[in-house]
N, C-alpha and C positions, 0 to 999 in steps of 0.2 A: 759871641763867636758864631759865625755862620758855618754850616757844614760845607765841605768841599763838594760842590755839585757839578755834574757835567752840564745839566740844563736846569736853569731856574725858571724859565718861561718856555712853555711848549710853543714851538714856532708855528704850528698849525692852529693855534687857538686864537680866537678874537680876544684881545686884551681889554679888560675893564678893571681899572685899579680900584680896589676897595681900601678905605682907610681902616677897616676893622681887622687889624692884624698887628702882630708885634714879633719880636725876636723869639725864637725857640730858646728854651733854657740851655745853658752851656752843656755840651755832652749829649744832648738829645738827638739821636738819629731817627730818621723815618723808619718805623717798624710796623706800621699799621695803615691800612686803607679803610676808611669808613664810607659806606655807601648810604646815601640819603635819597629821599624823594621830596619834591617840592613842586607846587603849582600855585600861582597867585593871579587872581583869587582862586580858591580851590576849584579844580576842574577846568580852568582856563589855561590855554597853552599859547606860546609864541609871542606874548606881549613883553613890554619893557619892565614889568613889575619886579621880576627877580633881580635884574640889574639895579633897579631903583632901591630895593631892600638892601642889597649888599653895598650900596654906595651912600646910604643914609638919605636918599631922596624920595622915598615912598610917601606919597600924599595920603595922610590919614583920612581925608575926606573923599577920596576917589572911589572907595568901596567900603561898606560897613565892616568887612573883615579886617581892613587895614588899620582901623582905629586901635585895635588891640596889639598891633605889632609894629607900627611905624616907628616907635621909640627904640626898638631893639637895635643893638649894635652887633650884628652877626655877619658872617661871611663863610665862604667855602673856597677851597683852592680852585675847584673846577666845577663847571656845569655842563652836562650833556643834554641838549635839547631833544625833543621828539624826533627831529629830522637828522640827528647825529651831529649837529653843530656843536663845536667845543668852545667854551668860553672860560677864560682864566681870570680870576679876581685877585689872587694872592700868589706871590712867588713861592715856589716849592720850598725854599729855604726858610721861609717865614712861618709863623704859627697863625693859621686862620682860626676864626672863632666859630666853629661849626658843631662841635660835640657837646658843649655845655658840661653839666655835671655828668661824669661818665667814668666807667671802669672797664678795663680789658685785662684779663689774666691777672687780676689782683693789683693792677696798676691804675691809679686814678689820673685824672686830668689828661684824657686822651688827645686833646689838642696839641699837647707838648710833643708828641711823637707820631702824629698821624698826618695823612693827606686826606682831606675831605672831598668827596666827589658827589655832587648833587645830580640826580636824574630828574628831568622834568616829567612829573607824573604824580599819580595818587596811589595810595596803598593798595586799593582793590582793582585798579585798572592795569592790565598787562603793559609792560614797557615794550618799546618797539625794537624791531630787528636792527635798525640803524643805531639805536642806543647800545644794544649789546655789542655790536661790531666795534663801535667807538670805545666803549668801556674796556673791552678786551685789548684793543690797541694801546690805550693809555696805561692800563695796569701792567701790560707786558713791558712797556717802557719804564715804568716805575720800578718794577722788579729788577730790571737790568741796571738801573741807576743807583738803587739803594741796597747795598749788600745785606743789611739787617732785615729787610722786608722779605717775607716768604709768602707763597700762595695761600698758606693756611691762615695768614694774618690779614685776611680781607673779610670784613664783617659789616653788618648793618647797624644803623643808628639804634634800632630797637634792641640790639644785642648788648650794646655798651651803656644804654640808658633804659633798662627794662622798667616798665610801669610808667615811664615818663614820655617815651617816644615809641612810635609804631612803624616808622619808615625804614626801609623802602616798602615794607608791607608784603602781603601775599601775592601782589601783582608782579613782584620780582622773582624770577625763576632762578634760584641759586644753582640747581642742577645744570640748567642750560648754560649759565654763565661759567661755571667751573669746567664743564666739558669743552666749551669754546676756548677758554683760557688754556687748558691742557693741550688742546690741538694746536693752538697758536705757538706754544712753547716747545712742541715736539720737534 
């Protein structure tokens, strides 16, 4: 059963359909946003590799780093590139495969009840102003669309998978993001 959504695909996002998704469990509403960080290969920005990873087209021979991950079946709902471009891989009503083994407020399987947003970047490198602006815009729309989602239920991948994941890392300024979000919603 799909949730009753106002918008399943964001109209301002470039659409790249990922096969790495499935139905959310019955009765699971969006109650969480998970912020991730990604760059492929590490430290490189703007290339097609993230799209390729999320569409199962990443060439394991194109870079030594890809050999260990080309077999993965992963996705995210959204990606925000360094320049603020928004890319959508999975409809918001579907379950993207972004969180893996995870737990939030004693609930496991965060993919069931979350929207995953990737920020193009690395843990230690500051994210861009364009990314914060786009993230605030997108999260504001998600908060308006999903009644069970609150501003307090926005977290990092590292927080739901401690010891396993480190993103979005110290390069993500949570205070800046929360202040911008509060101002946008005022």
